[in-house]
C-alpha positions in Angstrom: -4.0 -11.8 -14.3 -2.5 -13.1 -11.1 -3.5 -11.7 -7.7 0.0 -10.4 -7.2 0.0 -8.5 -10.5 -3.5 -7.1 -9.7 -2.3 -5.9 -6.3 0.9 -4.3 -7.7 -1.0 -2.7 -10.6 -3.5 -1.1 -8.2 -1.0 0.0 -5.6 0.7 2.0 -8.4 -2.5 3.9 -8.9 -2.7 4.9 -5.3 -5.7 5.0 -3.1 -6.7 3.6 0.2 -6.6 0.0 1.4 -10.4 0.0 1.8 -10.9 1.1 -1.8 -8.3 -1.4 -3.1 -9.9 -4.2 -1.2 -13.3 -3.4 -2.6 -11.9 -3.0 -6.2 -10.1 -6.3 -6.0 -13.0 -8.0 -4.2 -10.6 -9.1 -1.5 -10.7 -9.5 2.2 -8.9 -6.6 4.0 -6.7 -8.9 6.0 -5.7 -10.9 2.9 -4.8 -7.8 1.0 -2.7 -6.5 3.9 -0.9 -9.8 4.1 -0.2 -9.7 0.4 1.1 -6.1 0.6 3.4 -7.2 3.5 4.6 -10.2 1.5 5.3 -8.0 -1.6 7.2 -5.5 0.5 9.2 -8.3 2.2 9.9 -9.9 -1.2 11.2 -6.5 -2.6 8.4 -5.7 -5.0 7.1 -2.8 -2.9 8.9 -0.4 -0.6 7.5 1.8 2.1 7.9 5.4 1.0 6.9 7.2 4.1 4.5 7.5 7.0 2.2 10.4 7.4 -0.9 11.3 9.3 -4.1 11.9 7.5 -4.5 15.2 9.3 -0.9 16.4 8.9 -2.1 19.8 7.8 -4.3 20.2 10.8 -3.4 21.9 14.1 -4.6 18.7 15.8 -2.0 16.6 14.1 0.2 16.2 17.2 -2.9 15.0 19.1 -4.0 12.6 16.4 -0.6 11.3 15.4 1.2 11.2 18.7 3.4 8.2 19.4 0.5 6.4 21.1 -2.2 7.0 18.6 -1.3 4.3 16.0 -3.0 6.4 13.3 -0.1 6.6 10.8 -0.7 5.7 7.2 1.7 3.4 5.4 2.6 4.5 1.9 4.1 2.1 -0.7 5.8 2.4 -4.1 6.9 -0.1 -6.6 10.6 -1.0 -6.5 12.6 -1.8 -9.7 11.8 -5.4 -9.1 8.1 -4.7 -8.9 8.3 -2.7 -12.1 10.2 -5.4 -13.9 7.6 -8.0 -12.7 4.7 -6.0 -14.1 6.5 -5.3 -17.4 7.6 -8.9 -17.9 4.2 -10.2 -17.1 2.2 -7.6 -19.1 -1.1 -8.8 -20.7 
């Protein structure tokens, strides 16, 4: 299985970048670069940004414009789904 297919397959399952990097035995910066590449190439799309404490009354404090604590969320695009289905094994 190619590294791209592994990353796409695991992104579909959800989870954190830390967990994904451990599961794939991949350096965090390498994984982030691959995810950025896959998004730029149209295999993934950003589905939204949210704060990990969004239900908390501290959310404004934690997720203000200067905090930088937003979480990127990705989903497979049609192109990503086709890549996985055409390269299934």
